[in-house]
C-alpha positions, 0 to 999 in steps of 0.5 A: 451528376448523371454519367453522360454529364460527368463524361461531357465535362471530362471530354471538355476538360481533355479538349481544354488541356490539349488547347493549353498544351498547344498554347504552350507549345507555340510560346515556346516557338516564339521564344526560340525565334526571339532567341535565334534572332537575338544571337545576331542582335546581342541584347544583354537583357534578352540573353539573360532572361529569355533562357529562364523564361524558356525553361519555365515555359517548357516546365509547364508544358511538360506538367500540362502533358502529364496531367492531359495524359493521365486525365485522358486515360481517366476519362477513356477508363470512365467511358469504358467502365460506365458503357458511355456509348450505349448511354448515348445511343439510349439518349439519341433514341429518347430524343 
């Protein structure tokens, strides 16, 4: 795989990880709203299960964030080490 193709794939993965992180944040927000609403309602099943669900999603968010940060650094480093900007400029001149 050439360097530009590899970098493009790495950038795509960074964006997908960002989307995944945003989705997990949205799920946490929804769970929190349900938990708050249930304070007034008092449903026992929701009281029992929601905190565990919230914790699992929060743990997933932490893992995704960690992976994203590491992979974004790796992508930036790959770009710097392989002078990706210059390669992009060369491709633009060819095309």
